[in-house]
Every structure is written in C-alpha cells, then in structure tokens.
N, C-alpha and C positions, 0 to 999 in steps of 0.2 A: 481237182486240184487241192482246193481249200482243206476239203474234209479229208483226204490221202495225207496232208500235211499233219492235221489233228490227230489222224488215227494212228498212223505208223509209230510215232513215238509212245504211245499206250503200251505196245508190247516189246520196249528197249527200256521201260522204266526197271530200276534194280530188282523190285519185288517180283514184278512179272516174268522178268528174265530168268531170274533164279528158279521161280516156280515152273518155269516152262523146262529146265534143265532137267528139274527134279521129277516132273511129271515123266517126261520123255525115258528118264533112268529107269522110275518104276515099272513103265510099260516093257521096256525090254528085261526088267528081272521077272516080272510076273507072265507076259505074253509070249515070251521068245525065250530060244535057249542062247541068246547072244547074254549071259551071265556077267562076263568081265566088262562089256561095253555098258552095261547096266550099272555094275557097280562104280564104275569111272565117272558116269554123268552124275550119279547121285552123290558121289563124292566131291565132283566141281562142282555144282550146286550148293551143297553144304558150304564148300570153302569159299564160294564166291560168296555165299550170303554175308558171311563172318567176315571176311574182308571190307565188302561194299557199307557193312554195318557199322563199321568203327569210324571214329571221329578223325583220326589220324590220317585216314585214305581220304575220306570227304574233304577234309581241308586241303590236301595238295591239291585237287580238283577246283576247289572255291578260289582259293587265293589268287590267282591269275585272272579272276572276272571280277571279284567282288573288290580289291585293292589295287584295281589298275587305275582308276581315277579317285584322287580322294575327297572326303565328304567335305561339301560346301560350309565350313563352321564359322564362315565371317561374310554372309551375304552383302554386310552393309558396304564391306570394303569394294565391291564390283566398279570397275570405272565404266559408266555407260557413257557411250559416244556424243557428242554434240549433236543433238537433233533429236535425241530420245528423250528429253524431256518436256515440263510441261505437259501440252495435251496429250503426246504421244507414248502410250504406254509402254513399261517394261514387262516383258512377257515372261510368266513362269508356266512353262507349260508340265501338265503332269497327266502322264500315261496311264491309262487302266490296266488293273491286274486281275480279273474277272469278279463276277457277282453273279448272286442268285436274287431275283426282286421278291420275296418272300413276304408280303404284306403282314404276316404275324409276328415278325421281328421288328426292333426297330431298326432305322436305318443305315446305322455303323454296322449292324451285324449283317447286312445285307451283301458285304463285298466280302472279299477273301482279305486274311492276315496282311498279305504284302501290299493290295490296293489300300487298304487302310494305313498302312505304313507311309504311302506315298501321298495320299491326300494331308496326312498331320505333316510331312514334311514340306508337304506347297504351303500350307495356311503358314508354317513358321516363316519359308520365305517370304511369304506376302505380308506379314506381318514386321518383316525386317526392313524391307524395301519399298520406300517411299514412292508413290504412284505407278504400283507394279498391277498388274491382272493376272487371274488364274486361269489358264486355259484348258480345260479338264477333256480328256479326249478317250473314249471307248463307244463303241457300240452294242447294237443288239445282235451278238452272236448267236448264242442257245437260250436268250430271254428276250421275252417282248417289249423290256423296258431298257432303253439304252443305258449303258453303266455311265455314260457322262453324266446323267441325269441323278441317279444314285449318288454320285461323287459330288454334287452339286449340292443337296441336300447336306450331306455332311459336313461340307465346307460352309454352308451358313450357318449350321448350327455351331459351328466353333467360331463365328464371328466373321466370316469374310461377308463384304456389304454384295449384296446380288447384282448390282451394277459393275462389280469387279471380277465378274464372271464370265466366261466366254465358253460355249460348249461345241465339243467337235461330237456329234452323236452316230456317225455314220462308217466308220471304220471298223474292220473285222480282225485286223492284224497290225502288227508294229510297222510294216511295210507301209500297208494304207493311210496309216498315221502320220508318218513322212510325209508321204506326199501331199495329204490334205493339208496339214498345218502348214508345210511349205505356202500353199497358196493361199493361206490364211493371214500370215503375217508378213508375208512379200518381203522375205530376207533379213527381216530386222533382227537383232539382238535377242537371245532367247535363254531361258534358264533351263533344263532339262531335267524332270524330276520323274527316275523309275527305280525300279530295284536295281539294288548295286550288282548283282551277277548278270542283270539284262542289260545294263548299260554301256559295256563295249558292241553289242550287236546293235542297240538303238542307237547310238552315234555313228555307227558307220552306215546306218540306213538313211539318217539325216544327214551326214555329209553326202550321200549319194543325190541328194536333193536338193543340194548347194545350201545346206544350213551347216554352222558352226556352234551347237550349242556349246553353254558351260556348264558341264555335267554336274549335278546335285544326286548322288546316289542315296537311296533308301533302302529301308527294309532288309539290313543286314543278318545274314544267317549266320555267318562267321564270326564270332567276337571270341576276343582274347582274352582270355583270365587273367586274374590277377593273383590266382593261388590255384592251389593243386584242385582238381575236377575228381570226385570219385567216380569211378567207371569210365574214364576218358577212352581206354582203351577195349571197353568191352562193346558187343555188338548192341544198337539200340536203334527205333524207330527214326529218330531224328536226324542221324547222320545217312541213313537209306534216303530219308527226303531230301538231305542236302546233295546226294549224288544224283537224285532224279533232277534236281534243277540245273545241276551243273550240264549233265549230260542233254538235257533240253538243250542248253544255251549251244554247246559246241556243236550239237547237229543242225541247231536253226545257223550258227554261222556259217557252218559247211554248205548248207543247202543255199543260202542267201548267195555264198560266193559262188558256187555252181550254175546258179540262174544268172549270174552278173548283177546283182540287187545291190553287193557292196563293193 
C-alpha cells in the first residue's frame, strides 16, 4: 500500500499526464486510422500543458492550501500554558520533506529545497522562543540515512544546541509522523512546521491523533509580487511544479479521508 501511494501520483503529475495524452494521440495518428481521435488527443494534451503551465492556474490551486493558515510571524507572543515553562520544553516539530544523503555534498544540499526551508523556519522559531526544543521528524524511506539525522546536522550548523534537538527517525509518511510524535510529546502543546501547501493535510492528520498544533507554514511556493512580472501568463516550468504539489496534496487529502485517517 505504501509503494502504491508513492507510485500512482507519478502518473498523475502535470508533465506525465500531458505526455501520456500526447503519446496516446500520436499512437492513434501514426498507428491507426482513427485520425480524428488522434488529433483531438494531441490538441487536448497541448492545451492542457499550456493551461497547467500558467501561473494564473497554479495560483488558483495553491491559494486554498498555502494561505489557509497565516505565517507565524510573531512566535514570541504565543501564550504557553501554565506547566509548560521551566523544565518542560516548548516543542517545535519540523516534518521532513525529502533528502538524499550524498556524502559528496554539504549537508544543506542533501535535503530538498522544501525540507531546507522547513528546517530554517524551525531554527527561526527556536531562536525566538525561550526553553524550546526542536523535534525533527523523518525516516529512511528510500535512503539508508534517516532524514531526521540530516536535518539535525543542518540545525546544529545553524546554531541550535545539540541538547535541544530530539529526533523521530522512524516514520515513512506524515500519517506515521503524527502517530509517533503524539506518543513522544504526550499531548503537550506544539508548533508544527511544514510546507505551507502541506499544512492542511498535516494538521488534519495530527488532529486525528489528539493534537492541535499551532501552524507555522514554511516553503511558500506562491508569493504575491509587488509589481508586474514579465511572463506571468506564459507557460513555464515553475507553475507546472506548483500544480504538481497542489495535486499531490489534494489527492493526499482525498486518500486520507477515504481511509478515515482524517
């Protein structure tokens, strides 16, 4: 089931979907007599690639995900309950976002851009909140080294004290992260750091395990420009990547809902 969940979305990402339609259309054009169907499929694939590659379309998909919860701009103002001061830590949970532990590269280049943004946000919150601890989460899914260990090395290089870092190195996906972390912190208050588009699904999964995290979105893909941007309506690779992220999250929400995980 885990591999099924990882493989199926690969066939539904924007580039793969458009190529599948175009290749099918070419097959009809070159290998059959169904020329009209072939022309229709080629036209559909081309038009779909044009639409999915425009930032105006990708922004419509991303806004409901990335801006459902505001950025945590003033973490120092968070009211922590009585009993969560002193020896009891203030938890900042950072979810993993993909890595490749290539020893030829510096540690900050061994994780994805999104994961690096999450770690940096976690460190920012750590510096702003006294008595806080970073709980870094991520297992060894397709890599021999757990992502949490790579994230910890980056956090330490950014000034976090090793004694203020707790690792969760066993999870393979967000649902497992929520279940394991719920047992680690025993229902205490926490700040949850993950990519802005991933935040709605993450909060829903954590809520299923009895936790109500304070959202701290990071890794925003959609940013409002302060002036005109050339090529905003011209198809580009960037919006295609944004659509891929959005579709991944919507499919993840639907799958979790169907399984009763949220």
